[in-house]
C-alpha atoms as one frame of an Amber mdcrd trajectory, in Angstrom:
protein
 -11.565  16.091  -0.148  -8.597  14.170  -1.458  -5.081  15.539  -1.420  -5.330
  15.976  -5.176  -8.390  18.220  -4.700  -6.633  20.171  -1.963  -3.732  20.812
  -4.299  -5.907  21.573  -7.323  -8.037  24.220  -5.604  -5.027  25.759  -3.906
  -3.090  25.986  -7.173  -6.082  27.626  -8.852  -6.192  30.084  -5.970  -2.488
  30.822  -6.497  -3.002  31.496 -10.202  -5.874  33.869  -9.455  -3.740  35.703
  -6.882  -0.849  35.996  -9.305  -3.163  37.680 -11.816  -4.604  40.104  -9.247
  -2.769  43.274  -8.306  -1.827  43.294  -4.634  -2.602  39.592  -4.086   0.768
  38.041  -4.880   1.650  37.876  -1.168  -1.263  35.489  -0.685   0.217  33.203
  -3.317   3.625  33.276  -1.635   2.066  32.396   1.723   0.309  29.267   0.507
   2.772  27.899  -2.066   5.037  26.218   0.555   2.018  24.394   1.996   1.028
  23.160  -1.465   4.561  21.980  -2.136   4.762  20.199   1.215   1.494  18.341
   0.605   2.649  17.309  -2.870   5.853  15.949  -1.351   3.856  13.992   1.213
   1.550  12.639  -1.513   4.517  11.480  -3.596   6.073   9.895  -0.511   2.874
   7.972   0.252   2.642   6.789  -3.361   6.152   5.377  -3.042   5.176   3.568
   0.159   2.089   2.143  -1.551   4.270   0.736  -4.331   6.630  -0.776  -1.769
   3.663  -2.404  -0.032   2.522  -3.917  -3.323   6.051  -5.153  -3.947   6.237
  -6.651  -0.455   2.918  -8.435  -0.980   4.175  -9.845  -4.275   7.173 -11.150
  -2.349   4.862 -12.943   0.074   3.001 -14.605  -2.789   6.251 -15.616  -4.506
   7.802 -17.205  -1.427   4.506 -18.778  -0.401   4.483 -20.577  -3.732   8.030
 -21.822  -3.147   7.035 -23.015   0.331   3.992 -24.767  -1.131   6.217 -26.597
  -3.592   8.670 -27.703  -0.897   5.810 -29.104   1.208   4.208 -30.896  -1.751
   7.562 -32.337  -2.834   8.136 -33.641   0.683   4.676 -35.235   0.636   5.408
 -36.920  -2.696   8.742 -38.211  -1.382   7.065 -39.506   1.777   4.492 -41.433
  -0.251   7.237 -42.902  -2.422   9.200 -43.855   0.669   6.156 -45.594   2.133
   5.691 -47.605  -1.051   9.291 -48.772  -0.914   9.305 -49.358   2.842   6.119
 -51.106   4.043   5.286 -50.597   7.678   4.501 -47.510   9.680   3.452 -44.734
   7.306   5.933 -41.858   7.301   3.469 -39.759   5.304   0.807 -40.066   8.008
   3.375 -39.175  10.654   4.478 -36.062   8.753   0.971 -35.053   7.685  -1.381
 -36.135  10.517  -4.076 -33.696   9.368  -4.342 -35.218   5.918  -3.045 -34.081
   2.520  -0.425 -31.299   2.212  -3.257 -28.915   1.266  -4.155 -28.872   4.983
  -0.974 -26.795   5.313  -0.633 -25.060   1.946  -4.244 -23.806   1.903  -3.829
 -21.980   5.217  -3.285 -18.232   5.384   0.263 -16.997   4.823   1.200 -16.650
   8.492  -0.602 -19.823   9.579   1.013 -21.816   6.785   4.464 -20.803   8.011
   3.579 -21.919  11.547   2.214 -25.226  10.264   5.311 -25.681   8.101   7.471
 -25.147  11.198   5.600 -27.980  12.931   6.092 -30.142   9.845   9.813 -29.392
   9.967   9.985 -30.555  13.593   8.242 -33.816  12.665  10.580 -34.267   9.703
  13.683 -33.794  11.857  12.374 -36.328  14.355  12.850 -39.078  11.737  16.520
 -39.143  12.631  19.765 -38.033  11.032  20.075 -41.092   8.815  16.584 -41.020
   7.353  16.277 -40.784   3.574  13.882 -37.826   3.759  16.262 -35.646   5.792
  17.481 -34.041   2.545  14.215 -32.088   2.617  15.097 -30.382   5.917  17.331
 -27.686   4.444  14.932 -27.023   1.559  11.932 -26.698   3.871  13.786 -24.566
   6.427  15.016 -22.187   3.708  11.501 -21.823   2.314  10.051 -21.181   5.781
  12.667 -18.531   6.594  12.102 -16.769   3.258   8.327 -16.725   3.810   8.702
 -15.352   7.325  10.991 -12.612   6.081   8.553 -11.731   3.286   5.673 -11.501
   5.766   7.762  -9.312   8.087   8.748  -7.051   5.187   5.092  -6.659   4.224
   4.114  -5.769   7.790   6.866  -3.153   7.837   5.696  -1.788   4.478   2.122
  -1.512   5.770   3.357   0.356   8.837   5.429   2.721   6.678   2.438   3.411
   4.445   0.238   4.189   7.446   2.856   6.610   8.743   3.104   8.272   5.338
  -0.677   8.609   5.183  -0.750  10.236   8.621   1.917  12.711   7.509  -0.119
  13.464   4.407  -3.195  14.156   6.534  -1.212  16.631   8.628  -0.011  18.375
   5.461  -3.621  18.533   4.242  -4.680  20.175   7.492  -1.845  22.709   7.260
  -2.855  23.599   3.715  -6.516  24.004   4.667  -5.515  26.247   7.548  -3.389
  28.465   5.285  -6.211  28.553   2.730  -8.486  29.909   5.480  -5.842  32.421
   6.568  -5.519  33.559   2.955  -9.247  34.128   2.756  -9.249  36.238   5.904
  -6.271  38.231   4.610  -7.943  38.654   1.215 -11.088  40.034   2.860  -8.954
  42.549   4.727  -7.173  43.576   1.520 -10.048  43.659  -0.971 -13.338  43.287
   0.865 -15.475  40.163   0.825 -16.878  40.462  -2.709 -13.512  40.882  -4.405
 -11.836  38.375  -2.092 -14.295  35.666  -3.140 -13.021  35.962  -6.706  -9.632
  34.656  -5.608 -11.058  31.371  -4.322 -12.402  28.887  -6.901 -15.777  27.399
  -6.072 -16.306  23.622  -6.262 -19.282  23.771  -8.629 -20.665  27.287  -8.884
 -20.689  28.858 -12.322 -20.247  25.578 -14.188 -23.598  25.814 -15.996 -22.882
  29.416 -17.012 -19.498  28.445 -18.455 -20.951  25.499 -20.387 -23.772  27.633
 -21.810 -21.281  30.304 -22.939 -19.113  27.708 -24.666 -22.152  26.248 -26.469
 -23.326  29.718 -27.568 -19.894  30.531 -28.956 -19.766  27.244 -30.828 -23.199
  27.827 -32.374 -22.164  31.276 -33.504 -19.274  29.917 -35.545
């Protein structure tokens, strides 16, 4: 059962207890567990949103890194056209077009871009393409930070989910305790009335509603 189902059934149980003489103590016993699970659910939802946001950051900075690599490739081709001889483009991109880097996974692209940066710096301090060093390095650093932030967000979400599971277990345990206490207070038959059933009685309710509607 989901946390939402845990909370729904428990809240229905509370309402039934509040309407039953002598059962209000059962409601008081379980309400803190319901509240704690709801808090944990809300906390996990926030962590899920932060994970989505972190992933969007990866995509954004990956696009910027892609552009910096493609712009460097274009500049290298232009440089080669103006300076016949050894191809700078082939030296910078030995594996072929820039897509050999930009089409890689996020983390692998950053590693490949780091290798590209090393090759770019090896051209020498006076080379015309060295203006791309700062741009490429900035894009690489931003992508690495975005990936790290996403990993942290995933870890935080997993922790929040584990906390939610513990709160679920605590609520289920109190629900069971409430049942045992209700049996002691009212006997099994009356105690069962305080605990909503997942599906029992649904057909009877529907048939009664239809009969009432036809009588109007």
